[in-house]
N, C-alpha and C positions, 0 to 999 in steps of 0.2 A: 218716801222714806218710811220704814216700819215704825210703829208705835212701840218703843222699847219696853219690854218687861210685862206688857199687858197680855192677858189671855185673849187669843185671837179667835174669830170665827173661822171655819174651814176656808171660806172665800178669802178672808183677810190673810190667812196663812199662805194660801196659794199666791196671792198678790205680793206678799213679802218675799217669797222665793223668786218670783219673776223679777222683782226689783234687784235682788242679789245677783241674778243672772245678767241683768242690764249692766250692773257694775262690773261683772266678770268680763263681759264682752268689751267694755271700755279698756280694761287693763290688758286683755288679749292684744288689742291694737297697739297699746303702748309697748308691750313686750315684743311684739313682732317688729315694730319700728326700731326698738333698741337692738334687737338681734341683727336686723338687716343693715343697720348702720355700719356693722363690721364688714359688710360685703363691698361697701363703697359705691352702691348703686343709687344715684341721686333720684332716679325715676321711680323707685319702689313705693308703692302705696298698699298698705295692708288691706286685704279683702277677706273677711271671715267666711264669705260664701265659697271662696276658692281654697283657702288655707286648710290643710288637713289637720293642723294642730298636733301632729305627731311630735312627741317629746315634751308636750306642754301639760301632761296630766298632773305631774307633781306640782307645777306652778298653780294650776287651777285648784287642786286640792287644798294647797296652803292658803291661797287667797280666799276661797269660799269659807274654809274653816275659820279663818281670822274674822271675816266679815260677819258670819253667823254669831260668833262670840261677842264681837264688839257691839252688835245691835241686839244682843240677847234674844236671838231667834232660835228657840229650841235647844236641843242637845245634839251636837254633831259627833259622828263616829267615822273618822278616816280609816280606810282599809286598803290593803295591798293584795292584789291577786297572787303576788309571789308567795304568799303564805298558804295558798291552796295546795292540795296534793299534786305532785308532779310539776308544780310551778308553771302553769300553762302559758301565761303571758306576763311580761314586765309592765304592769299597769296599776295605777292607784286612782281612787275616787273616794267618795264619802257618802254617808247617809245622814239624815237628820230626823229626829223625833220632836214633834211639836204637840204640846198639850193645847187642844182647842176647846171651844165651848161645847163641842160634841164629842169629846174624847181625844185620845192620842191619834195623831196621824204621822205616818213615816214616809219619807221621800228619799229617792236615790238621785244623787247628783253625779253626772258623768258628761260634762260638756265637751269632752274631747273624744267621745265614742266614735265620731265620724271617721277617725283614722283607721278604724277597723272595718269600714265599709268600702272595700277595694273592688268589689264586683266579682270576686271568685267564690266558688261554691263552698269552700271551707273556711271563709273568714267569719269572725264572730257576727258581723252585721247580717250576712246572709243566713247564718244559722239562727240568729235571734228572730229574724223575720218569719221563720218557719216554726217557731216554738209557740206554745199556747199563749194567746194574747200578745204574741210577738210583734205584730204589725203596729199595734197601739203603743207598745213600749218603745219600739224603734222610732216611731213618729215623734213621740214626746221628747226622747233623748236628743234627736236631731234638730227639732224645732225649738224646744223650750230649754234644753240642757238638763232637765230633771224630769222625774216621773214618780207618781205615787207608788210607794213600795208595798205591794201586796204579796201574799204568799206565792201567787203565780208569777209575779214579776221577779221575786227572789230566785225561784227555781229556773225560770227561763233565762235570766241574765247570766247566772253562773254557768248554766248549761252551754250558753253561747260561747263561753271562753274555754269550755272543756269538751269540744268536739260533739256537742249535743247531748252529753250525758252529765247531769248534775253530780258534783262530787259529794253531795249530801242526799241521802235516800228519802228524806221526808221534809215537808215544807217548814216545820218548826226548826229544824237544824239549819236549813238554808237561811231563814229569817234571822236566826241567832248569829250567823256570820256577820250580818250587817249591824246588828244592835250590840254585839260583843265581839268585834273583830280581833283576831290575834295581834299581839304587838308585832310591829315590823319596823326595821331600821329605814324602810323606804317611805314611811308616813311622815308628813310634815317636813318634806325635804328642804323647803325654804323657810328660814326663820323670820320672825316678826321684824327683827332688826334689818335683815336684808330687804324685806318688802318695804319697810319704811324708808330705808336709804335710797331705794330706787324710785320712791314716790308712788308705789302701788297701793299702799295703805297709809292712813294717817290716824293719829290718835289726838283727840281733842278733849277738853274738860267735860264735854257732854257724852263722850263715847269712851267708856272705860272697859278695858279687856277683862 
């Protein structure tokens, strides 16, 4: 569990985000089980290696955003791709900025990116894999659920959702989209009350939003 409020080393920051993702995977299983109860299939067992997690991006964004806030891990910035020019995809995710002992570090959380890895030449997963540093970005998103947000990462990630052409001409503007994303009605789709009522997040005297 992260040490709340303390300035972290880069390694501690990374470990804290890995802990957040471990909690995210647990609630993914809970949410999948909850959804499949409606199908009446008593044999269903959630398998995150198989599930595409299509349609779970808003749930993931809300849970991670609340968890980062509750444990005072950096400053989170939920974003919606619907706010990009031409609205390329209906997809939301978030970034987080963390002040470490070696300066500010930024990370991109998108644990449902695997839904865009369909094996076709024009899907975002295929395009990202062929972008600068794309193989590394794709690997981290698929295995860790997050990746360090560098200027190259910002350009390549946004380009992957825009047919290989970034909607921002320079790295600074691409990074700004993640640190100062446009307001969108699609962000934070699931409220804290909903998440608490479902048992996905809990508030205790030690954890204050």
